[in-house]
N, C-alpha and C positions, 0 to 999 in steps of 0.2 A: 415476231415483230413487237418491239416494246411499245408501251403506251406512254407517249411523251405529251405532257400537257403544259401549256403556258397558262399559269394561274393568276398572272398579275399584269394587266395592260390597261391603257387609258386611251380613249378616243376624244374627238372634239366635242362630244357630249359633255365632258367635264373639262379637263385641262390637258388633253392630248392634241396632237396635230392632225392625225388621220381620221377618216370616217370609219365606223364599225365595219362597213363592207370592205374597205381597203385592208383593214387588219385581218379579217378572216381569209381574204385572198392571199395575203402575205403568209399567213400561217399554213395554208395549203401548200404554197410554193416551198416553204421550209421543211415540209414533210412532217409537221406536227399532227398528232392524233386528235388533240383537243385544244380549245382556246377559251379563256375567260376574259371578256371585256369588262373590266372591273372599275367602271367610272365612279367618281366620288359621290356618295350619297344618292345614288340612283341606279335602277336596273334598266334604264331606258337604252343605254348603249348595248347591253346584252340583248334586249328585245329586238332592236334593229338588226343586230348581228344574226340572231336566230332566224328572223324572217329573210334576211339576205341569203343565208346559207341554204334555206329551203328553195327560194326562187332560182338560185344559181345551181341547185342540185350538187352542192359541194360535199365531198366525202370527209367531213370533219365534224366533231362534236363541239357544240357551243354551250358552254356552261353558264347558266344564269349567275351573275356575279355583281358585287357592289363593294366598293371600299368605303366602309362606313367610318366617318370621322366622329368617333365617340368623344365623350367629355374627357377621356384619358389618353386618347390617341387613335391611330388608324387601325382598323380591323377589317380584314378581308372576309366577306361572307359569300360562300358558294352554296347554291341551292339546286335541288332536283328540278324545280320549276320556279318561275317568277312568282313571288308571293303577292297577295292582294294588298297587304298592309305594309306601311313603312316600318323599317326596323328601328327600334329604340336606340338612343345614343348613350345609354348607361351600360357598361360591359356585362354586369350580372343579368340585367333584363334582356340584353341582346343575345346572350347565350341561351337563356330560356326560350326566347322568341325563335331562335335558330332551331332548337330541338323540336319545337312544335311544328315548324314549317319545313322540316326535312332539309335543313341547311347545316353547314358547319362554319365555325369561326376560326380564323387564322390570324395570329398576331403578325402584322405586316412590319417589315424592317424595324423590329422593336428597339434597337439600340443605336440607330443612326442619328447623329447629331444634326440639328438644323431642320429636322422633319417632324411631323406630328407622330412621334414614336411612343409606344406604350410600355417600354421596357421596365420602368420602375414599378408600375402597377402590375405588370406580368409577374415580376419576382414575388410579389405578395400574394397574388391571386391567380396562380396558374390554371386552376380548375375552370376558370371562365373561358378558356380557350381550348379548342379541339386539336390545334396544331400550331406550330411556330414556323414562320418563314425564316430559315436559318441562313439563306443566301440570297442577297439582293445585290446585283452588280452595280446598281446606281450608288453613287457616294463612295466613301472610303472603304476599301475591301476589309480591313481588319476589324471594322465595326460589326461585321457579321459574326465574329468569334464569340462574343458573349451570348448571342442567340443560340449558337450551336451548343455551348456549354450548358445553358439553361434547359434546352430541349433534352439533353442527355441526363441531366440531374433529375428532371421530373418525368422522364420516359415519355416525352411528347413526340408525336409524329413530326417529321422534318420535311418541309417543302422549300422550293425555290421558285423565283419568278423574276422576270426581267424588269418589271415595273415600267414597261415601255411607254414613253410619251411621244416618241417619233418612231416611224416604221422600221428604221435600221436597228433599233434596240430589240425588237421583237424576237423571241426565241433564243435569247442569249443563254438563259439558264432555266430550261423547262424542268418540271418535276417528272421523275420516272415512276410510273405506277405499276405495281405487281398485279396486273389483271389482263386477261386476254380479250375481254369485252370492254372496249374503251367508250362506253356510253356514260351518261351523266350519273346514273345510279351507282355504277361500279366504281367510277372515279371518286365520288364522295365517300362511298363505303370503304374503299381502299385507303383513303387518307385517314378516315376515322379510326380504322384498325391498325394504322401505322404501316401499311403495306405500300410504302412509297419512300423515295429517296431523292435528295436534292442533286442538282447538277451544278458543279462548281466551275463556272466559266467567268471570264473577265470581258468587259467591253473592249472592242477594238479602238485603237487610237482615233481612227477616222470617225467612228461612231461617237466618241466623246466630243470630238470637234463639232460634229453636226448637232449634238445635243446642246452644246454651249451656244452655238450660232442661233439655233431656234429659240432657246431660252431668252437670249438677249433681244432678239427681234420681237418676241412675244411681249416682253416687258416694255419695250419702246412703244409698241402699238397700244398697250394697255394704258401707259402714261399719257400718250397723245389723245386717246379717247376720253380720258378723265378731264382734259382741258376744254372739251367742247360740250 
C-alpha cells in the first residue's frame, strides 16, 4: 500500500473554506495516508486537525504544517511536532529554525504568477530549501515546469500538493512517499532523503468552477464587511 500524503491544504483558520475536521474526514474518504493542514502563518489548523483525528479515532497521519509567508515568498514547513516558537520570515533563518525543530522547508508553487511565489530567490539560494513543490494544480499548469527543471538541476526532492482551499480540491495531487510506515517521522525523513515523487494530476472542470464561485463569493463578503 503506497503512502500518499496531501502536503498542501488550507482551512478556514486562514483562507480556506472548510474546517480542519472536514478536511481530515475528506482525506480519509479519499484514501489518503496522511494530510497536512498548512494554513498561512499558523500551526493552529494543524493542531485542530490533530485533535480531531484523535477524538474521531481516524486512521490517518496528520502532519503539523504551516505555509509561512516569508519576505521572499511562500514556504511550506512540515514538522514532526508543532513547535513552541513562531517560525521566522527570512528564508535563511527559517531553514535554520526548521533544522533545529525537526522540520523541513518546501518551496511552494515557486513560479506561479500572481501568487506569493519564491522562484527568483530559490534560483539563487536553493540550499535554503529541503524540497521543491514541482506540481501544484492551482493556477496555470505549465508554470509548474520551471519548478521541475530547477529541482532536477539542483537534485532537490520533488513534492506535489493540491493547495486546496475548498474540499473538492483536496487530494488532487498527493505526494507519493517511499516508506511502508506512513507516520510523521518517516514522511519527513522520506522527503528529506528524496524518497518521494509528485503526482501529476489536473483539477476537474467542475472543481475549477467551484473554486471560482467560492473565490468570488468570498471576495464579495470581504468587500461588504469592509463597508461596515
